[in-house]
PyMOL CGO cylinders between C-alpha atoms (Angstrom):
from pymol import cmd
from pymol.cgo import CYLINDER

trace = [
    CYLINDER, -16.92, 11.05, -18.34, -17.60, 7.91, -16.29, 0.3, 1, 1, 1, 1, 1, 1,
    CYLINDER, -17.60, 7.91, -16.29, -19.59, 9.86, -13.71, 0.3, 1, 1, 1, 1, 1, 1,
    CYLINDER, -19.59, 9.86, -13.71, -21.60, 11.58, -16.43, 0.3, 1, 1, 1, 1, 1, 1,
    CYLINDER, -21.60, 11.58, -16.43, -22.43, 8.20, -17.99, 0.3, 1, 1, 1, 1, 1, 1,
    CYLINDER, -22.43, 8.20, -17.99, -23.45, 6.75, -14.62, 0.3, 1, 1, 1, 1, 1, 1,
    CYLINDER, -23.45, 6.75, -14.62, -25.71, 9.76, -14.05, 0.3, 1, 1, 1, 1, 1, 1,
    CYLINDER, -25.71, 9.76, -14.05, -27.83, 8.72, -17.03, 0.3, 1, 1, 1, 1, 1, 1,
    CYLINDER, -27.83, 8.72, -17.03, -31.07, 6.90, -16.30, 0.3, 1, 1, 1, 1, 1, 1,
    CYLINDER, -31.07, 6.90, -16.30, -30.66, 3.14, -16.69, 0.3, 1, 1, 1, 1, 1, 1,
    CYLINDER, -30.66, 3.14, -16.69, -26.83, 3.13, -16.65, 0.3, 1, 1, 1, 1, 1, 1,
    CYLINDER, -26.83, 3.13, -16.65, -25.70, 1.21, -13.58, 0.3, 1, 1, 1, 1, 1, 1,
    CYLINDER, -25.70, 1.21, -13.58, -21.92, 1.31, -14.03, 0.3, 1, 1, 1, 1, 1, 1,
    CYLINDER, -21.92, 1.31, -14.03, -19.34, 2.67, -16.47, 0.3, 1, 1, 1, 1, 1, 1,
    CYLINDER, -19.34, 2.67, -16.47, -15.76, 1.41, -16.73, 0.3, 1, 1, 1, 1, 1, 1,
    CYLINDER, -15.76, 1.41, -16.73, -12.79, 2.35, -18.92, 0.3, 1, 1, 1, 1, 1, 1,
    CYLINDER, -12.79, 2.35, -18.92, -9.76, 0.30, -19.95, 0.3, 1, 1, 1, 1, 1, 1,
    CYLINDER, -9.76, 0.30, -19.95, -6.22, 1.42, -19.15, 0.3, 1, 1, 1, 1, 1, 1,
    CYLINDER, -6.22, 1.42, -19.15, -5.72, 2.99, -22.58, 0.3, 1, 1, 1, 1, 1, 1,
    CYLINDER, -5.72, 2.99, -22.58, -8.90, 5.04, -22.32, 0.3, 1, 1, 1, 1, 1, 1,
    CYLINDER, -8.90, 5.04, -22.32, -10.04, 3.64, -25.67, 0.3, 1, 1, 1, 1, 1, 1,
    CYLINDER, -10.04, 3.64, -25.67, -12.74, 1.21, -24.51, 0.3, 1, 1, 1, 1, 1, 1,
    CYLINDER, -12.74, 1.21, -24.51, -15.74, 1.71, -22.26, 0.3, 1, 1, 1, 1, 1, 1,
    CYLINDER, -15.74, 1.71, -22.26, -17.80, -1.00, -20.63, 0.3, 1, 1, 1, 1, 1, 1,
    CYLINDER, -17.80, -1.00, -20.63, -21.33, -0.01, -19.66, 0.3, 1, 1, 1, 1, 1, 1,
    CYLINDER, -21.33, -0.01, -19.66, -23.72, -1.96, -17.45, 0.3, 1, 1, 1, 1, 1, 1,
    CYLINDER, -23.72, -1.96, -17.45, -27.19, -1.01, -18.68, 0.3, 1, 1, 1, 1, 1, 1,
    CYLINDER, -27.19, -1.01, -18.68, -30.58, -1.84, -17.19, 0.3, 1, 1, 1, 1, 1, 1,
    CYLINDER, -30.58, -1.84, -17.19, -31.95, -2.36, -20.69, 0.3, 1, 1, 1, 1, 1, 1,
    CYLINDER, -31.95, -2.36, -20.69, -30.87, -1.95, -24.33, 0.3, 1, 1, 1, 1, 1, 1,
    CYLINDER, -30.87, -1.95, -24.33, -32.78, 1.32, -24.67, 0.3, 1, 1, 1, 1, 1, 1,
    CYLINDER, -32.78, 1.32, -24.67, -30.17, 2.99, -22.43, 0.3, 1, 1, 1, 1, 1, 1,
    CYLINDER, -30.17, 2.99, -22.43, -27.49, 2.48, -25.09, 0.3, 1, 1, 1, 1, 1, 1,
    CYLINDER, -27.49, 2.48, -25.09, -28.65, 5.33, -27.36, 0.3, 1, 1, 1, 1, 1, 1,
    CYLINDER, -28.65, 5.33, -27.36, -28.54, 8.06, -24.66, 0.3, 1, 1, 1, 1, 1, 1,
    CYLINDER, -28.54, 8.06, -24.66, -25.07, 6.85, -23.60, 0.3, 1, 1, 1, 1, 1, 1,
    CYLINDER, -25.07, 6.85, -23.60, -23.82, 7.07, -27.20, 0.3, 1, 1, 1, 1, 1, 1,
    CYLINDER, -23.82, 7.07, -27.20, -25.39, 10.53, -27.55, 0.3, 1, 1, 1, 1, 1, 1,
    CYLINDER, -25.39, 10.53, -27.55, -23.61, 11.72, -24.39, 0.3, 1, 1, 1, 1, 1, 1,
    CYLINDER, -23.61, 11.72, -24.39, -20.27, 10.37, -25.60, 0.3, 1, 1, 1, 1, 1, 1,
    CYLINDER, -20.27, 10.37, -25.60, -20.73, 12.14, -28.94, 0.3, 1, 1, 1, 1, 1, 1,
    CYLINDER, -20.73, 12.14, -28.94, -21.64, 15.35, -27.09, 0.3, 1, 1, 1, 1, 1, 1,
    CYLINDER, -21.64, 15.35, -27.09, -18.41, 15.05, -25.08, 0.3, 1, 1, 1, 1, 1, 1,
    CYLINDER, -18.41, 15.05, -25.08, -16.42, 14.68, -28.30, 0.3, 1, 1, 1, 1, 1, 1,
    CYLINDER, -16.42, 14.68, -28.30, -15.88, 10.91, -28.35, 0.3, 1, 1, 1, 1, 1, 1,
    CYLINDER, -15.88, 10.91, -28.35, -16.49, 8.79, -31.42, 0.3, 1, 1, 1, 1, 1, 1,
    CYLINDER, -16.49, 8.79, -31.42, -18.52, 5.94, -29.97, 0.3, 1, 1, 1, 1, 1, 1,
    CYLINDER, -18.52, 5.94, -29.97, -19.04, 2.54, -31.55, 0.3, 1, 1, 1, 1, 1, 1,
    CYLINDER, -19.04, 2.54, -31.55, -19.48, -1.01, -30.31, 0.3, 1, 1, 1, 1, 1, 1,
    CYLINDER, -19.48, -1.01, -30.31, -16.32, -2.98, -29.61, 0.3, 1, 1, 1, 1, 1, 1,
    CYLINDER, -16.32, -2.98, -29.61, -15.89, -6.61, -30.60, 0.3, 1, 1, 1, 1, 1, 1,
    CYLINDER, -15.89, -6.61, -30.60, -16.01, -9.37, -28.00, 0.3, 1, 1, 1, 1, 1, 1,
    CYLINDER, -16.01, -9.37, -28.00, -12.32, -10.07, -28.72, 0.3, 1, 1, 1, 1, 1, 1,
    CYLINDER, -12.32, -10.07, -28.72, -11.39, -6.44, -27.93, 0.3, 1, 1, 1, 1, 1, 1,
    CYLINDER, -11.39, -6.44, -27.93, -13.25, -6.40, -24.63, 0.3, 1, 1, 1, 1, 1, 1,
    CYLINDER, -13.25, -6.40, -24.63, -12.07, -9.87, -23.56, 0.3, 1, 1, 1, 1, 1, 1,
    CYLINDER, -12.07, -9.87, -23.56, -8.45, -8.79, -24.12, 0.3, 1, 1, 1, 1, 1, 1,
    CYLINDER, -8.45, -8.79, -24.12, -8.75, -6.03, -21.48, 0.3, 1, 1, 1, 1, 1, 1,
    CYLINDER, -8.75, -6.03, -21.48, -6.86, -7.06, -18.36, 0.3, 1, 1, 1, 1, 1, 1,
    CYLINDER, -6.86, -7.06, -18.36, -8.42, -4.47, -16.03, 0.3, 1, 1, 1, 1, 1, 1,
    CYLINDER, -8.42, -4.47, -16.03, -11.39, -2.12, -16.08, 0.3, 1, 1, 1, 1, 1, 1,
    CYLINDER, -11.39, -2.12, -16.08, -11.44, 1.13, -14.10, 0.3, 1, 1, 1, 1, 1, 1,
    CYLINDER, -11.44, 1.13, -14.10, -14.52, 2.73, -12.56, 0.3, 1, 1, 1, 1, 1, 1,
    CYLINDER, -14.52, 2.73, -12.56, -15.11, 6.17, -11.08, 0.3, 1, 1, 1, 1, 1, 1,
    CYLINDER, -15.11, 6.17, -11.08, -13.42, 5.10, -7.84, 0.3, 1, 1, 1, 1, 1, 1,
    CYLINDER, -13.42, 5.10, -7.84, -10.31, 3.45, -9.31, 0.3, 1, 1, 1, 1, 1, 1,
    CYLINDER, -10.31, 3.45, -9.31, -9.75, 5.86, -12.21, 0.3, 1, 1, 1, 1, 1, 1,
    CYLINDER, -9.75, 5.86, -12.21, -7.56, 8.00, -9.93, 0.3, 1, 1, 1, 1, 1, 1,
    CYLINDER, -7.56, 8.00, -9.93, -5.05, 5.14, -9.80, 0.3, 1, 1, 1, 1, 1, 1,
    CYLINDER, -5.05, 5.14, -9.80, -5.13, 5.00, -13.59, 0.3, 1, 1, 1, 1, 1, 1,
    CYLINDER, -5.13, 5.00, -13.59, -4.43, 8.74, -13.69, 0.3, 1, 1, 1, 1, 1, 1,
    CYLINDER, -4.43, 8.74, -13.69, -1.28, 8.19, -11.61, 0.3, 1, 1, 1, 1, 1, 1,
    CYLINDER, -1.28, 8.19, -11.61, -0.15, 5.45, -13.99, 0.3, 1, 1, 1, 1, 1, 1,
    CYLINDER, -0.15, 5.45, -13.99, -0.71, 7.77, -16.98, 0.3, 1, 1, 1, 1, 1, 1,
    CYLINDER, -0.71, 7.77, -16.98, 1.21, 10.55, -15.22, 0.3, 1, 1, 1, 1, 1, 1,
    CYLINDER, 1.21, 10.55, -15.22, 4.11, 8.13, -14.79, 0.3, 1, 1, 1, 1, 1, 1,
    CYLINDER, 4.11, 8.13, -14.79, 3.99, 7.11, -18.44, 0.3, 1, 1, 1, 1, 1, 1,
    CYLINDER, 3.99, 7.11, -18.44, 4.12, 10.75, -19.54, 0.3, 1, 1, 1, 1, 1, 1,
    CYLINDER, 4.12, 10.75, -19.54, 6.94, 11.54, -17.11, 0.3, 1, 1, 1, 1, 1, 1,
    CYLINDER, 6.94, 11.54, -17.11, 8.90, 8.58, -18.47, 0.3, 1, 1, 1, 1, 1, 1,
    CYLINDER, 8.90, 8.58, -18.47, 8.60, 10.01, -21.98, 0.3, 1, 1, 1, 1, 1, 1,
    CYLINDER, 8.60, 10.01, -21.98, 9.72, 13.57, -21.15, 0.3, 1, 1, 1, 1, 1, 1,
    CYLINDER, 9.72, 13.57, -21.15, 11.98, 13.48, -18.08, 0.3, 1, 1, 1, 1, 1, 1,
    CYLINDER, 11.98, 13.48, -18.08, 14.87, 11.37, -19.49, 0.3, 1, 1, 1, 1, 1, 1,
    CYLINDER, 14.87, 11.37, -19.49, 15.22, 13.70, -22.49, 0.3, 1, 1, 1, 1, 1, 1,
    CYLINDER, 15.22, 13.70, -22.49, 15.10, 16.74, -20.21, 0.3, 1, 1, 1, 1, 1, 1,
    CYLINDER, 15.10, 16.74, -20.21, 17.54, 15.23, -17.69, 0.3, 1, 1, 1, 1, 1, 1,
    CYLINDER, 17.54, 15.23, -17.69, 20.04, 14.32, -20.38, 0.3, 1, 1, 1, 1, 1, 1,
    CYLINDER, 20.04, 14.32, -20.38, 19.89, 17.75, -22.00, 0.3, 1, 1, 1, 1, 1, 1,
    CYLINDER, 19.89, 17.75, -22.00, 20.34, 19.43, -18.60, 0.3, 1, 1, 1, 1, 1, 1,
    CYLINDER, 20.34, 19.43, -18.60, 23.00, 17.02, -17.31, 0.3, 1, 1, 1, 1, 1, 1,
    CYLINDER, 23.00, 17.02, -17.31, 20.97, 16.08, -14.23, 0.3, 1, 1, 1, 1, 1, 1,
    CYLINDER, 20.97, 16.08, -14.23, 22.29, 13.52, -11.77, 0.3, 1, 1, 1, 1, 1, 1,
    CYLINDER, 22.29, 13.52, -11.77, 20.24, 10.33, -11.17, 0.3, 1, 1, 1, 1, 1, 1,
    CYLINDER, 20.24, 10.33, -11.17, 19.02, 11.80, -7.87, 0.3, 1, 1, 1, 1, 1, 1,
    CYLINDER, 19.02, 11.80, -7.87, 17.95, 15.04, -9.53, 0.3, 1, 1, 1, 1, 1, 1,
    CYLINDER, 17.95, 15.04, -9.53, 16.27, 13.10, -12.32, 0.3, 1, 1, 1, 1, 1, 1,
    CYLINDER, 16.27, 13.10, -12.32, 14.33, 11.03, -9.78, 0.3, 1, 1, 1, 1, 1, 1,
    CYLINDER, 14.33, 11.03, -9.78, 13.25, 14.20, -7.97, 0.3, 1, 1, 1, 1, 1, 1,
    CYLINDER, 13.25, 14.20, -7.97, 12.08, 15.80, -11.22, 0.3, 1, 1, 1, 1, 1, 1,
    CYLINDER, 12.08, 15.80, -11.22, 10.22, 12.64, -12.29, 0.3, 1, 1, 1, 1, 1, 1,
    CYLINDER, 10.22, 12.64, -12.29, 8.50, 12.37, -8.91, 0.3, 1, 1, 1, 1, 1, 1,
    CYLINDER, 8.50, 12.37, -8.91, 7.42, 16.02, -9.00, 0.3, 1, 1, 1, 1, 1, 1,
    CYLINDER, 7.42, 16.02, -9.00, 6.12, 15.68, -12.58, 0.3, 1, 1, 1, 1, 1, 1,
    CYLINDER, 6.12, 15.68, -12.58, 4.12, 12.54, -11.71, 0.3, 1, 1, 1, 1, 1, 1,
    CYLINDER, 4.12, 12.54, -11.71, 2.61, 14.09, -8.58, 0.3, 1, 1, 1, 1, 1, 1,
    CYLINDER, 2.61, 14.09, -8.58, 1.75, 17.34, -10.35, 0.3, 1, 1, 1, 1, 1, 1,
    CYLINDER, 1.75, 17.34, -10.35, 0.21, 15.64, -13.40, 0.3, 1, 1, 1, 1, 1, 1,
    CYLINDER, 0.21, 15.64, -13.40, -1.81, 13.27, -11.23, 0.3, 1, 1, 1, 1, 1, 1,
    CYLINDER, -1.81, 13.27, -11.23, -3.18, 16.21, -9.26, 0.3, 1, 1, 1, 1, 1, 1,
    CYLINDER, -3.18, 16.21, -9.26, -4.01, 18.01, -12.50, 0.3, 1, 1, 1, 1, 1, 1,
    CYLINDER, -4.01, 18.01, -12.50, -5.70, 14.95, -14.01, 0.3, 1, 1, 1, 1, 1, 1,
    CYLINDER, -5.70, 14.95, -14.01, -7.94, 14.19, -11.04, 0.3, 1, 1, 1, 1, 1, 1,
    CYLINDER, -7.94, 14.19, -11.04, -8.62, 17.83, -10.20, 0.3, 1, 1, 1, 1, 1, 1,
    CYLINDER, -8.62, 17.83, -10.20, -9.70, 18.91, -13.69, 0.3, 1, 1, 1, 1, 1, 1,
    CYLINDER, -9.70, 18.91, -13.69, -12.06, 16.33, -15.20, 0.3, 1, 1, 1, 1, 1, 1,
    CYLINDER, -12.06, 16.33, -15.20, -12.57, 16.89, -18.91, 0.3, 1, 1, 1, 1, 1, 1,
    CYLINDER, -12.57, 16.89, -18.91, -16.21, 15.88, -18.90, 0.3, 1, 1, 1, 1, 1, 1,
    CYLINDER, -16.21, 15.88, -18.90, -17.33, 18.87, -16.87, 0.3, 1, 1, 1, 1, 1, 1,
    CYLINDER, -17.33, 18.87, -16.87, -14.44, 21.25, -17.15, 0.3, 1, 1, 1, 1, 1, 1,
    CYLINDER, -14.44, 21.25, -17.15, -11.98, 22.67, -19.62, 0.3, 1, 1, 1, 1, 1, 1,
    CYLINDER, -11.98, 22.67, -19.62, -11.51, 21.82, -23.27, 0.3, 1, 1, 1, 1, 1, 1,
    CYLINDER, -11.51, 21.82, -23.27, -8.67, 19.46, -24.12, 0.3, 1, 1, 1, 1, 1, 1,
    CYLINDER, -8.67, 19.46, -24.12, -6.41, 22.39, -25.06, 0.3, 1, 1, 1, 1, 1, 1,
    CYLINDER, -6.41, 22.39, -25.06, -7.23, 24.28, -21.87, 0.3, 1, 1, 1, 1, 1, 1,
    CYLINDER, -7.23, 24.28, -21.87, -6.69, 21.10, -19.84, 0.3, 1, 1, 1, 1, 1, 1,
    CYLINDER, -6.69, 21.10, -19.84, -3.27, 20.59, -21.41, 0.3, 1, 1, 1, 1, 1, 1,
    CYLINDER, -3.27, 20.59, -21.41, -2.37, 24.21, -20.62, 0.3, 1, 1, 1, 1, 1, 1,
    CYLINDER, -2.37, 24.21, -20.62, -3.52, 23.83, -16.99, 0.3, 1, 1, 1, 1, 1, 1,
    CYLINDER, -3.52, 23.83, -16.99, -1.30, 20.78, -16.55, 0.3, 1, 1, 1, 1, 1, 1,
    CYLINDER, -1.30, 20.78, -16.55, 1.61, 22.40, -18.38, 0.3, 1, 1, 1, 1, 1, 1,
    CYLINDER, 1.61, 22.40, -18.38, 1.45, 25.48, -16.13, 0.3, 1, 1, 1, 1, 1, 1,
    CYLINDER, 1.45, 25.48, -16.13, 1.12, 23.35, -13.00, 0.3, 1, 1, 1, 1, 1, 1,
    CYLINDER, 1.12, 23.35, -13.00, 4.24, 21.38, -13.91, 0.3, 1, 1, 1, 1, 1, 1,
    CYLINDER, 4.24, 21.38, -13.91, 6.16, 24.56, -14.75, 0.3, 1, 1, 1, 1, 1, 1,
    CYLINDER, 6.16, 24.56, -14.75, 5.16, 26.16, -11.43, 0.3, 1, 1, 1, 1, 1, 1,
    CYLINDER, 5.16, 26.16, -11.43, 6.08, 23.05, -9.46, 0.3, 1, 1, 1, 1, 1, 1,
    CYLINDER, 6.08, 23.05, -9.46, 9.42, 22.63, -11.24, 0.3, 1, 1, 1, 1, 1, 1,
    CYLINDER, 9.42, 22.63, -11.24, 10.60, 26.24, -10.99, 0.3, 1, 1, 1, 1, 1, 1,
    CYLINDER, 10.60, 26.24, -10.99, 11.97, 25.94, -7.40, 0.3, 1, 1, 1, 1, 1, 1,
    CYLINDER, 11.97, 25.94, -7.40, 13.59, 22.59, -8.26, 0.3, 1, 1, 1, 1, 1, 1,
    CYLINDER, 13.59, 22.59, -8.26, 15.33, 23.35, -11.57, 0.3, 1, 1, 1, 1, 1, 1,
    CYLINDER, 15.33, 23.35, -11.57, 14.96, 27.10, -12.13, 0.3, 1, 1, 1, 1, 1, 1,
    CYLINDER, 14.96, 27.10, -12.13, 12.80, 29.31, -14.34, 0.3, 1, 1, 1, 1, 1, 1,
    CYLINDER, 12.80, 29.31, -14.34, 14.15, 28.52, -17.81, 0.3, 1, 1, 1, 1, 1, 1,
    CYLINDER, 14.15, 28.52, -17.81, 14.56, 24.75, -17.30, 0.3, 1, 1, 1, 1, 1, 1,
    CYLINDER, 14.56, 24.75, -17.30, 11.03, 24.59, -15.82, 0.3, 1, 1, 1, 1, 1, 1,
    CYLINDER, 11.03, 24.59, -15.82, 9.69, 26.38, -18.89, 0.3, 1, 1, 1, 1, 1, 1,
    CYLINDER, 9.69, 26.38, -18.89, 11.59, 23.97, -21.15, 0.3, 1, 1, 1, 1, 1, 1,
    CYLINDER, 11.59, 23.97, -21.15, 10.16, 20.95, -19.32, 0.3, 1, 1, 1, 1, 1, 1,
    CYLINDER, 10.16, 20.95, -19.32, 6.65, 22.40, -19.60, 0.3, 1, 1, 1, 1, 1, 1,
    CYLINDER, 6.65, 22.40, -19.60, 7.20, 22.75, -23.35, 0.3, 1, 1, 1, 1, 1, 1,
    CYLINDER, 7.20, 22.75, -23.35, 8.22, 19.09, -23.57, 0.3, 1, 1, 1, 1, 1, 1,
    CYLINDER, 8.22, 19.09, -23.57, 5.06, 18.19, -21.67, 0.3, 1, 1, 1, 1, 1, 1,
    CYLINDER, 5.06, 18.19, -21.67, 2.89, 20.25, -24.01, 0.3, 1, 1, 1, 1, 1, 1,
    CYLINDER, 2.89, 20.25, -24.01, 4.46, 18.63, -27.07, 0.3, 1, 1, 1, 1, 1, 1,
    CYLINDER, 4.46, 18.63, -27.07, 3.98, 15.17, -25.57, 0.3, 1, 1, 1, 1, 1, 1,
    CYLINDER, 3.98, 15.17, -25.57, 0.37, 15.74, -24.54, 0.3, 1, 1, 1, 1, 1, 1,
    CYLINDER, 0.37, 15.74, -24.54, -0.38, 17.10, -28.03, 0.3, 1, 1, 1, 1, 1, 1,
    CYLINDER, -0.38, 17.10, -28.03, 0.55, 13.79, -29.64, 0.3, 1, 1, 1, 1, 1, 1,
    CYLINDER, 0.55, 13.79, -29.64, -1.54, 10.66, -30.09, 0.3, 1, 1, 1, 1, 1, 1,
    CYLINDER, -1.54, 10.66, -30.09, 0.34, 7.88, -28.32, 0.3, 1, 1, 1, 1, 1, 1,
    CYLINDER, 0.34, 7.88, -28.32, -2.23, 5.12, -28.84, 0.3, 1, 1, 1, 1, 1, 1,
    CYLINDER, -2.23, 5.12, -28.84, -0.82, 1.97, -30.31, 0.3, 1, 1, 1, 1, 1, 1,
    CYLINDER, -0.82, 1.97, -30.31, 2.77, 2.84, -29.45, 0.3, 1, 1, 1, 1, 1, 1,
]
cmd.load_cgo(trace, "trace")
């Protein structure tokens, strides 16, 4: 999405906050705002202006170069929501749990940066790609059925709206 925005005439830079809820655009002139909003709407985002208080509260902005680091953070957040539940249900040791978490984070990060939503799959197809990638990566570590179970937990998690939690 950021790259698509920056490809517009008169958009110098596009940044996103860590939650993915706010965008900051550097425009050459005010007339560039309407095409940016139209592109966001075309990509399925409800776009509106944020208040100064909302934007000033953002601790860090991510651009097309640093968004990969944000994807790793998000992968870790997701892993932290699903792996403990999975590990407890499966009676995994702390070492096994750490191995599973690490593999989930690495696999999700690869999926996130390798399948950008702005030019690729729909959200549902993206979720399925990541779910299958995690299941494939986990199969040699935990076995077929546990890997499938973990992929199901991932799908359920990625289907929820976690904003504001």
